[in-house]
C-alpha positions in Angstrom: 7.6 -19.8 -11.0 3.8 -19.4 -10.8 4.1 -17.9 -7.3 7.5 -16.1 -7.2 9.2 -13.8 -9.7 12.4 -11.9 -9.7 12.5 -8.4 -11.3 15.3 -6.1 -12.1 15.7 -2.7 -13.8 18.5 -0.3 -14.9 17.8 3.1 -16.2 19.2 6.6 -17.1 17.1 9.7 -16.6 18.0 13.3 -17.6 15.9 16.4 -16.7 18.5 19.3 -16.8 15.9 22.0 -16.5 14.0 20.1 -13.7 10.7 20.3 -15.6 9.5 16.9 -14.5 11.5 16.4 -11.3 12.1 19.6 -9.2 14.7 18.9 -6.6 15.2 22.4 -5.1 18.9 22.2 -6.0 20.3 24.5 -8.7 22.2 21.6 -10.3 20.7 19.7 -13.2 18.9 16.4 -12.5 20.8 13.6 -14.4 20.7 10.2 -12.7 21.2 6.5 -13.0 18.9 4.1 -11.3 18.8 0.4 -10.6 16.4 -1.9 -8.7 16.0 -5.5 -7.7 12.8 -7.0 -6.4 10.8 -10.1 -5.6 7.1 -10.5 -6.8 5.0 -12.9 -4.8 1.6 -14.0 -6.3 -0.6 -14.4 -3.2 -3.8 -15.2 -4.9 -5.2 -15.0 -8.5 -5.0 -11.2 -9.3 -3.2 -10.3 -6.1 0.6 -9.6 -6.1 3.0 -8.4 -3.4 6.2 -6.7 -4.6 9.2 -6.0 -2.4 12.0 -3.9 -4.1 15.3 -2.3 -3.3 16.0 0.9 -5.4 19.2 2.8 -5.8 19.8 6.1 -7.6 23.1 7.8 -8.3 23.4 11.3 -9.8 26.2 13.4 -11.3 25.3 16.2 -8.8 24.0 16.5 -5.2 20.3 16.7 -6.1 18.7 14.3 -3.5 17.4 16.1 -0.4 18.7 14.6 2.9 18.8 15.6 6.6 22.3 17.2 6.0 21.4 19.1 2.8 21.7 17.4 -0.6 23.5 14.1 -1.6 24.4 12.5 -5.0 22.7 9.2 -4.1 19.5 7.8 -2.8 18.5 4.3 -1.6 15.0 3.0 -0.6 13.1 -0.2 0.0 9.6 -0.3 -1.4 6.7 -2.7 -0.7 3.5 -2.7 -2.8 0.4 -4.8 -2.7 -1.6 -4.8 -6.0 -4.9 -6.3 -7.1 -6.3 -6.8 -10.6 -10.0 -6.8 -11.2 
């Protein structure tokens, strides 16, 4: 609609030598990602996006409180303005 939009994404990323993404883990960074979000147009040129993101890796490359894990989940909120 003019005020609400749904967004989704699915991706594959591979950086075996950790040139772009350095994790601190000796394992190569190869991961799958997906996200689902809702865009709300608050005013002309002003948008608010709320998004759930999930990443799954072949190896334990995501830092956590207990060391490294093979998955990562997050909720992101962003307010953007176009001039």
